[in-house]
C-alpha positions in Angstrom: -16.0 9.0 -14.3 -12.5 8.8 -12.3 -12.3 7.9 -8.4 -9.9 8.8 -6.2 -9.1 5.8 -3.5 -6.7 6.9 -0.4 -4.4 4.6 1.1 -2.2 4.3 3.9 0.4 1.9 4.3 2.1 1.4 7.7 5.7 -0.4 7.2 6.8 -2.9 10.0 10.1 -3.4 9.1 11.9 -0.9 7.4 13.0 1.7 9.9 15.9 3.8 9.0 18.6 5.3 11.3 16.5 7.3 13.8 13.6 4.6 13.4 11.6 6.1 11.0 9.8 4.7 8.1 12.2 4.8 4.7 9.6 5.4 1.7 11.1 4.7 -2.0 12.8 7.7 -3.4 11.0 7.5 -6.7 7.7 8.1 -4.9 6.4 5.0 -5.4 4.6 2.4 -3.1 6.3 -0.8 -1.7 3.6 -3.2 0.1 4.9 -6.5 1.7 2.3 -7.9 3.9 4.4 -10.8 4.3 7.2 -8.8 6.0 4.3 -7.1 8.5 2.9 -3.9 6.3 -0.6 -2.7 7.1 -2.4 -1.7 4.6 -5.6 0.5 5.2 -8.4 1.4 2.5 -9.4 5.2 4.2 -12.0 5.7 1.3 -12.6 6.5 -2.3 -13.4 10.1 -3.1 -14.7 12.2 -6.3 -11.9 14.3 -6.3 -7.9 14.5 -5.6 -8.8 17.3 -3.6 -11.4 15.7 -1.5 -8.9 12.8 -1.1 -6.0 15.2 0.1 -8.1 16.9 2.4 -9.2 13.3 4.0 -5.3 12.7 4.3 -4.5 16.0 6.0 -7.8 15.1 8.7 -6.3 11.7 9.2 -2.4 12.6 9.6 -3.7 14.4 13.2 -5.2 10.8 13.9 -3.2 8.5 16.6 -1.2 6.0 14.3 -1.3 8.2 11.4 0.3 11.0 13.1 3.3 8.7 13.5 3.7 7.6 9.9 2.5 10.8 8.1 3.9 9.7 5.0 2.3 6.4 4.2 -0.5 8.1 2.6 -1.1 7.4 -1.2 -3.9 8.4 -3.4 -4.7 6.6 -6.4 -6.7 7.4 -9.3 -9.0 5.3 -11.2 -11.4 5.5 -13.9 -15.0 3.7 -12.9 -16.0 0.7 -15.2 -12.5 0.1 -16.7 -10.1 -3.0 -16.0 -7.5 -2.4 -13.9 -6.4 -6.1 -13.8 -6.1 -7.5 -16.6 -4.1 -10.6 -16.3 -4.0 -13.7 -14.2 -1.6 -14.6 -11.2 0.2 -17.0 -9.7 1.0 -18.2 -6.1 3.9 -18.2 -4.4 4.7 -20.6 -1.4 6.3 -19.1 1.6 8.5 -22.5 1.1 9.7 -20.6 -2.5 10.4 -17.0 -0.6 12.8 -19.2 1.9 14.4 -20.9 -0.9 13.3 -24.0 0.1 11.7 -26.5 -2.2 8.0 -25.9 -2.9 5.1 -28.8 -1.5 4.1 -28.9 -5.2 4.8 -27.3 -8.5 2.6 -24.9 -10.3 1.2 -25.8 -14.0 
């Protein structure tokens, strides 16, 4: 069984020349919560059509109306692993180019 989560990503610091939000040209999603991006899960739906209908309704609501292209519909199979590897933490100091407080093993 497949489910379709509907997300909205509000980008805070990627304004174009007319203060509009810039989205990747390839249709992908770029999320940087450290840069102020705000991610909202609007719901998980049983069909892509149901997710699209919810997106149409949400586009009329406060906040969403200002960023109508921030929606993303996912597609997931239930009972299937979607994150199959571990992860590492990147310290804020590492991102700024400063020395980390400790090294990762």
